[in-house]
N, C-alpha and C positions, 0 to 999 in steps of 0.2 A: 502493497500499502504507498505510493506518494506521499510524502508528507508533509502536512502543510500548517504552516506556520500562524496562518489565523486564525484556524480552527480551535489551535493549540494553545494559544494563545486565550479566547475565546473560553474554553474551560479551564483553565488557571484565574482566570479574575476572580470567581468566586471563592477559590480560594485566599485567596490574598486578603482583601478588603471591598466591603458593599458597593453594591451598584451607585447607588443610592448617594447624589450629590449633598455632600454636605453642606457643600456654601453657597446652596441653592434652592427656595422654594418659596411659592405664592405665599402672601399673609395679608390676611383680612384687619388684623389689627394693630393701630400703632400704641409707643409708647407716649406720655402725659407726658407733660414735662417736670409739673409739677408733683406728679405721682398718679401711677395707676397706670389703665388704657384706653382705648377709646375706637370705636368701627363706628367709620364713617358712612351711613347707607349710600348705596350708587341706585339708581329710579330705579325702576324693574326688574333688580336684582334681591331676588327670595332669597333668604334663609335666615335660619332658630336655631338656636342652640338651646343649651339650658346647663346650670350653675347651682349646686346644692350650700345652701346658707345657714347655719347652725345657729341657737339659745343655748342656758343653761333647759329650756326646757320646753324648743323644739328644733327642726327640723327640718327645713324648706329647700325641695325642687324645683326650682322657676325656668317655666320654657320662656324662651324671650326671642321676640326677631318682629321681622316684618313679612307680609305674603305679595305673591306678583302684584300688588296692584299698591303698597307698598304705607298702605294700613298696619298696629301694630297687632302685636300678639303679644301675652299673657295668658300661660297656663299653669295652675298655681297646682304642688300637692305636697302637701300637711303633712308632719309629723308628728306627732307629739306622744312623744316615750314613755312620758310617767301613768298616761292612762293606758294602762294594760286592757287587754283585748284574750274572749280566753275561744280557743286556749292561751295559755299565756307561755309561749314561747320564744324563741329567736325574734321569730315575725310577730310578735303579738302586743306590736302599739298601733295608737289609734291612727289609723290613719285616711285619708281624703285628701281629693279636688272641689278647692273649692272655683270652679267655674260655672254656680248662677250668676246669671245676664244683672248688670246694674244701671239703673236708668241712668243713660247717657245724660249729661251734664251740655248745657248751652253757653253760646257765648252770640252775643247779639241778636239769640233766638237762634240757631242755626245746632243741629246739634255738631257735637264735638267727636268730629275724627283724624283722631291722629296719627298723623305719619312722622316719622321719626326720621329726624337728622340726624342722628348719633347715640351710639350708644356706650358707655362709657361704665368702667368698672375700678373703684379702688376702697373694694369692703363692702360695697354696695353698690346693685345696679344702679344706674343711672335710662332712663331716655330725657334724650330732648327732641322738642317738636315748637313747630310756631302752627298759630291756626286764628286766623280773624285779624292777624297784628297782637299776638297776645304769644312772647313767650313762655312756653310750658316745659317746667323741669320734674318730672318723678322719678323721687327715688323709693325701690323698695327692700325690705333688710327685715331677720327677723330679731323679732325683741333679743336684751342681752340675757333675761331672766326671768320671763313672763309667758306662757303659753301663745305666743302669739306674732302674725308677721303682721305685714304694716307698708301703707304704700301711700308715700307722701307727696302729694301734687303742690307745686306750689307756679300759681299765675303771676305773672307780668305785664303790664300795658304795654307795650312798645311803639301805639298809639301816638297820634297829636291831640288825643279827642275821648273822652269817657267812654268806657266798652262795661256793657250788662253782662256779668255774668251769673247764671245761675245751677243750682249744683243741688239735685235732687234730695230730699230726704231714701235715707234707707233703710235699713236696719234685715235681718231674715234670718233667723235661730230652728237650728232641727237637735235630734236628740239620735241614743242610738239607741237599742232594746235595752231592759233591764237586762237580760239573761246575757250579754255578749262582752258583760264587762266586768270586770275585775275588784270594780270599786263601784259597778252598780255602771249610772245611767251619765250619758255625757254627753253634755251640750256645745253645740257647734255653733256660731256667730259669725255675724257681718253685719257687718254696720260701716255707716257712712260717715265721718266725722265734722263738720262744720259745714254741715248745711245751710242754705239759705239762697238769696239772691240779693246780688252786691255789684254798685256798680262802681266800677275801678278807674280813676285816675292818671293820667299819662306816667305813667314813672311808677306807682302802686302794684306790691303785688300782695295775692290770697292764698293762704298756706287752708287745703283743706286733705284729709287724710281717710284709706278706707284701712281699716282694721280687719283681719280673719282670724279669732281663738278660739279655745275649747278650752273646756273643763269638768269638776264634774259638776255633779246634778249638788252633791252637797255646798261646795263653796260661792261667796255671795261670785255677781257680777264687779267688772274690776271695769272703771272713769280709764282708756287712756287719751295720755296726749305723746301725739306723733311725734310731737318736736322737741318733747322730750328722751321718747324710748331711742329716738337719733342724734342725737346728742350723747346716750351711753355706747352705742353702739360707736359714732367716729372716737368716743374714751377709748374703748372695745383695743379698737384697731390699732390708732395712736399706739398704747401701752403694748402690743402686740410688735408693731414694728420696730420701735425704736429700741428695742432687747437683741440682743445676738444681731445687729447688723452687717451688714454686708458690705462690702467697698471694694467693687475690681472694677478696672477699663473697658468689662462691658458691660454694658444701661442692660441689655434682656438677663443678660443671669440674675444684676443685681436686683431686679425688680418680682422675676420669678420668684428666689430664694424669698424676696419679701413674702408672697400671695402663700411661699408655702408655710413661712411663721404661721398662718390665717386661717389655715383651712387642717392644719395641723391641733392649733392651738383650739379653737369654736366649740371642736366636735368633741364636748366634756357634758355630761348632763348626768343634772342636779334630784340623783332618783334616793330615793329610801336607805338603799343601803350607801349613800355616800355619793360623792362624785366619781365618774365613773370616762376615762376615755371610750368612744366607741366607733365605729368607721362609719358609718352613717347610710350612702347606698340606697335606700327607700328601705333597705328588711334589716340591720346590724346598730340595736339601742340599747343604751340601759343595759349590757352586758359588753363584755371584756372575752378577750378571745387572747390566748400563748405563741403567735404569731403577733400579731398589728400592735396590742396593746403592749405586753411582757417585752418579747424581739426587739421590733422596728420603733413607735414609739417612743416607751418608759426610760432609758438609755438617753436623748436628746430635753428631753425635758429640764433640767435642772438647766444644758447649756442655753435655755429661752429664758432664763430665771421666772418662771410662769409656776405661781403659788399654785393655781391648779391643775395643773399641770402632773408637779407633783405628788401635792396629795392623790389624782386621781393616781398616778397608780402606787403609792403605798395604799391605797386602798386595790390595786388589782391582784396585789402581792400577798396583800392580808387575804383575799375572797382564793385564792390561788391553792395559799398554804392550809387555809382549812380540807382540803382533800389529801393530805398528808394519810399513811395508814400505813399498816406495821410489814403489810403483807405484801409492799408495794409497789398496788395495782395503778394505774396511770393516770395523774391526776388527770381532767375533762379538762378538752379542746376550748373551750369555751365556759363562762358562768354568765347566763342569759337574767335578763328576765329582774333588774334591778336587783339580783344575788340572791334570787327566790327558787333560780332552778338554774342545772347545768345541761350541758348537749357534749354527748362523746362518741356520736353516728361513723366518725369514721376512725376511731379506737388512735394508736398510740402513733400521733405523726410528725413522734420529733419533738411534743411538746415540755419535755421535761429539756430536752437543750435547749428548748428554745428560754423557756422562765429563767432555765441557768442564768445564761448567759443575757440573758436584760435584765437581772436581777441583780446579780454581783458589776455590768455594768453602769444601771444606777446604783447604786450605794458607793463607789465609789468618785461618779460625779456629781451626786449630791453633800457627801461633805459631812455627814453626821458618825457618831461613831456609833451612839445609842440606836438607830434607824440601821444602821448598817449590821449590830446583830440584833434584831429582833430578824431583820432579813438571813439572814446566816444560816439558820436551822433550815428551809424549803430550801438556803440553795447545794448544803449540803444533801440533801431529804433530795434533789432533783439531779447531782453530780451520784450518789448511790445508784439511784437507779436508772442510768446510765450505761454506768459500773457492772450491773448486774444482768445485760443486756447486752452484753460483747456475747460475737462470736472465735470463733478459735482463731481467721485472720487481725482478730484485734480491733477489730473496727463496730460498729455501735448498733447492734439490728432495730429496724423499725415500720410499723405494721403501713406506712406511708406517709407523706410528706405534709407541707402543708396543701403541696392542690389537690391534696384527698383521692387521690384515684385518677384524676383527672387526663391525668398522662401515667405510661409504668412507672413506679418508682422502685420493683424489687422490694426483696427484702430487706437490703444495707441501702441506704442508698447516701451522694453525696453529701446533702442538703444539715441532713443527722451530724454528719459525724462530725463537721466542718464546727457547726455552729455549738457539737460537745468539746471540738479544741478550744476555738475561744470561750466557753464557760471554762475548762481549766486553768486560760490563759490568766484569764481575771478573778477567777474563783480564788488564787496564788498572789495575785496582786494584792487583792481584799483582806484574804490571812493574813498576809506580811504587816495590813496594812492596822490589822486589830490585833498584830504582837504573837501572834502564834505562827513564828520562822517553820518550827518543824513542819504545822501541814504543810506552810507552804513551799516548800524545800518538794514534801510529797507531790502537789498536785501539779508544781513546773514538770515533776519526770514521767507524771503519769503526763501532762501534755507532748512533751517529748517523744513519748513511745507511741502516740496516738497518729503525732503527724510521723511516721515512718511508717504505720498501719497504713494511714491515708492513701502516701502515697503509691502502697506493694501494691491495696486494693483498688483501689481507681485509678492510678496511670495508667495512660494507654492509648492508642492511637485511637482518635473513631475522625469517621472519613477522613482524613489525611494527614492529622493534627496529633500531635503527641501531647493533648491536653488529659484530661479525665473523665473516666466512661461513667455514666451516674449514677449506675447499677449495674450487676454481673449480666451481661447480655447485652448491655446500655447499644447500640449500635448508630447512632442516631446523634447527633450536637444535640448539650442542653445548655439552657439557658444561662443556667445557676452553677455550670462552669467558670465561674465568677467569682464563690465563694471561697475558693482555698487561697487566693488573694486578698481579699478581705480579710483577713484572719493571718496572712505576712506567712503564706507557703507561697513562697516566689520559685520553686524550680523549675518550672514550666511553663513560666510570666510569658513567654517571648508567642509562642508557639497559642496559650488560653486564649491570648490579646488578635490572634491575627486570625482565629474560628471566633470570638465571638461581634467582634467585626468583620465579618464577610459577608458577604449575602448568601449562607446558607441561614444564620442569625436575622443580620439586621435588610431589616424594610424601612422603605423613605415613611412607615404608621408609626414599627417600633418597633424589640427586638424578640425575635418570636420564641416561644414558648421551646419547641421539637426543631430542626430543622425538617425542611416539608413540609411544617405545619400552618396552618394560616394564624392561629390564636397565637397573641401577645397578651405580658401583663407585664404593667409598669415596675413593678417593684425587684422583679431580675434585675430588667433594663440595669434600674439607680443602683442595686449589688454590686453589677457589672461597673457599671462609670468610678464606681467607689475603689475596686480591686486594681482597677487599670490606674486609678492615679493613686494609692500605694504602692503598685509595683511601679510607680515615677515612666509608665509613660503617660506623659502631662500632656504635651503638642498634639500629638493625634484622639486621644480621648476628649482633651479641646473643645479641637472641628466637631464629633459625633455629638455629644452633651450640647454645643452650639447646638446644633442642628433641631436637635430634641427639644431644648427648652423653648427655639422658638416658633419650632411648633404647637405646643403644646399651651405655651404662653399668649403667640399672637393667630394662630392659623383660627381651625372651619372649631376646636373643640375649647373653649377657653377655661379659663388662665389656668389651672393645676392640672397633678400629676394624677391618670386616672389609673383606675386596676386593668380589668383587661376589657380585649373583644375578640368574636362576638357576645362571650357571657358579661352581661351588667351592661353594654353597650356604653365602655367606657364613664363606669360613674369617678363619681369625686367622691373615691372613702379618702377620710382623713388621713393616716399612716401612710401613702404613696406617698402627699406631701410631707410627711416626718424625712421621708427615707431622702429624698429631694434636699433636706437640709444636711442629711446628712453625710450626701456626696460628695456638701461644701465641709461640711464640720472635718470629717477624719476621713475624707480622701483629697480635697485639693488643698488642707491645711495641717491632713495628717496627724490630727489627733486621737490620741489615745491616755484613755487615765492610766495609773501607776497609783495614784494615790489621794485621800483624803487633799491634796493641800499641792497633789504634780504628776504633772503628764509628757509623757514622748509627744513631739513633734516635730513632721518630716515634712513645713510646708510642701506645693510643689505649684512654687510661679513661672507661670509658662517666660515661653523665650520672649513674645512681644510686648509682657507685661513689664514695667518697672517697679510694681508696688503694685499688695492683693493686703487689706489686714478685714478681720472681724470684729465689731469695738459692743462695748459692753454686755459682754459676754458673764455670763451669772453663776455657769458654775463652778462647786467647789466651794461653796455658801463668800464667791466674791462677787465684782463684779469688773472686768481688767479685759484688756483690749489685745488682741495680737496683730501687728502691724512686718508684713516683710516687705523690705524695697534687697532692688539688685545692688549689690557693690561689687562693682568688674567680674569678672567669676563668680564670689561669691557671695555669699546673701548676708544684709545684715536681717537679726529679726529681737524684734520691740515690743516688752512685752508692760504693756502702763499700764496699772493697777491702784485704786483708788487706798489713798492711804499708805503708799508701800512707795521706794526708793522702784525709778523704772529701771526694768535689766534690759539693756543691750547685749547683742547677741552675734560676736561673725563668723557667720556655720560653712561650711563647704559644700553640704548640699551632699555630705554620704551617707553617715549616721544616723538615724533617729536622735536628735537632743532633749536631755531631760528640763522641763521644768519647772520648780519649784516655787510657789506663793507663798508668798510670805503673812 
C-alpha cells in the first residue's frame, strides 16, 4: 500500500491535541466594564437561556430571552426546599412553575409589550427595554432569606412630557393538598406590589414589583419590600465577590471566577438540620452528597471566608459521622430531607475516600484545632473503611464511582483510589498538626504504598497513550485520568496531558466522559484542568481553560460551569462552580494546605503574564493576599497578611515552597 502522508497526519491529529480551535468561538455576551456581563439583543434573533439563583429558603430556575418577534420571554420554576413533600425523599421539595398571566401594565393607555434591548447579569438578571418613551429596568432575583422570588420593575420617563402608567392590582393564591405535604398544606402566592394609576413627569421614576412566594398554612403572610430585598441581595453579592478576589491580565477569567464564587456560595439552605449546601438543579436540595459537598465544596469554603459555607461544611460532616458503625458498613452517599433521611442507592461509590479527603482538607484550611479534633474520628473511620476494601494488589475496591454506573467503573476504579491517596496525604498532615507524629508517619507511609500500587494497577497504554486505565479491562480514554495529576502523581503527566487534550476527549462543548461517547461532565474537566496546572503544563492548559471559560461565561448558556449533557441539560449545579474556583486556587496557584497556618505554594504564572494575585483569602482563619510577579527568570512571591509583616520570596519555580502565616 502506498504511503499517504496526508492521511497519516489526519490520523495522528486527534492523538496530539483536539481539533477544537481554542482561540476562536462566537460569543453572545460581553463583559461590562463595572462588573458583570451583557447580551445586546439583535432584532429577529430569538434566543432563550436559563439560570439558577438561590437564597436560604428558595431556589429559582429562570428561563429568559426573546422570541422571533423580539418580545420578552420569562418562565419561573421555583423550588422551596424546606416545604417538604410526600414522599420526603431526595426530590421531595415543593416545586412549582409560576407562569400564570398577570394583567398587562399600560403606558398612556397602551398595553406594555416589552421588547428587550439588552439582558445583563451581575448577581441578578436585569432586563432593559423602552416602550412609549419610557425606559424599563426589570431586576429578577431570589430573596436572601425568605421563600420568595422577586421581580422589581423600574420605569423612568424619558419623554419631554408626562406619561400615565397603570399597574393593575393582582393577587393569586393556590394551595397544596393536606396529604401531599410533610408539614401539611402549603400556600403559594403571586402578588403585585405598587399597583395603581400614576402620572410620571419627565425624569421621574416609578417602582413596582411582582413577588412569588410560598409558606406553610400555619405561617402568617409576609409583606415584602422589593427594594429592601434587592439591597439584601446586592449586599450578599458584594460580600461574596469582595473575598478571595482573583486578579489576572485576563478579564474573562477574573469575571468567571467571581461568578463561580456566587453560585458556589449562594446554594446554602437554612434547614431544620442546620445550614446545608446542596447542588440544586431542580432536584437536589436540603441534602448533602459525599462528592458535591464533602469532596468538592467543603475544602473551598475556608478560602472564601464564608461563615455560612464553613458552618454548612461542619454540619455535613456531622451528619455523615452519625452513620459510622462498628461493622464498617458504608456511610450513605447522601443525607437528604433536611437531615431526616438518607440515600445509598448506588452502594459504595468511593464515598468514604471522598469524605476523608474533603474532611482532612477542610480541617487544615479551616485552621481550628478544636473542630479538627471533632472531625478526626470521622476521618479515621473512613480511612479504615478504605483500608478494609484493599485488594491483593493493594488498591481500594468500591461498588462504583460518583457517576453511579452511568459508565463502567469495574470493581476497582481510579477515582476512588486517587481520592484515598489524597486523603492519606492530608490526613497525615492533619495528624502531625494535632501533635500525633506516629500516626502522621504511618499514614504517610501508607500513602506511599498506595501510590506505588496505583501506578502498577492503573498505569497502562490506552488508545495509544501511556496514561491510566480507569478500571481493569478499560480500553477507552476516560476524563478522570486527570485525577492522579491533581494528587501530585506526575509519572505519566506528558502522555496524560496529551490524552486529555486530544480529540478523543476534548470537544467544542466540553470534555467527554469517555472517548467515543457524546456525554460530558464539567466536574471531570475542571479536575483535569487543576491537575494539568499542578503538573506544570501551564500555557497549553491556560488556552483550554480560556476557551472553556469564554464559552461558559459568554456563550449560549451562561454564566456558570454546568453539570452534564445530555443528562440534566447542563444544569447550574453549585459545586461545579466550586471546582472552577479550585482549578484556580489549587491549580493555577498550586495551594495545598499543610497545617493550621501553613500551605505549600507552587504558582504557575503563564508566560504572557507579568503578575497574578489572590486577595482577601480567608483560609487558616486569616485574611491574606498572594501576589506572584515575574522577576527575570524567577518569580517573586509576596504574601501580605493583615496585622503581620509582609513576606517576599524569590522563587526559581522548581519545588513547591512552604508558606507559614503569622
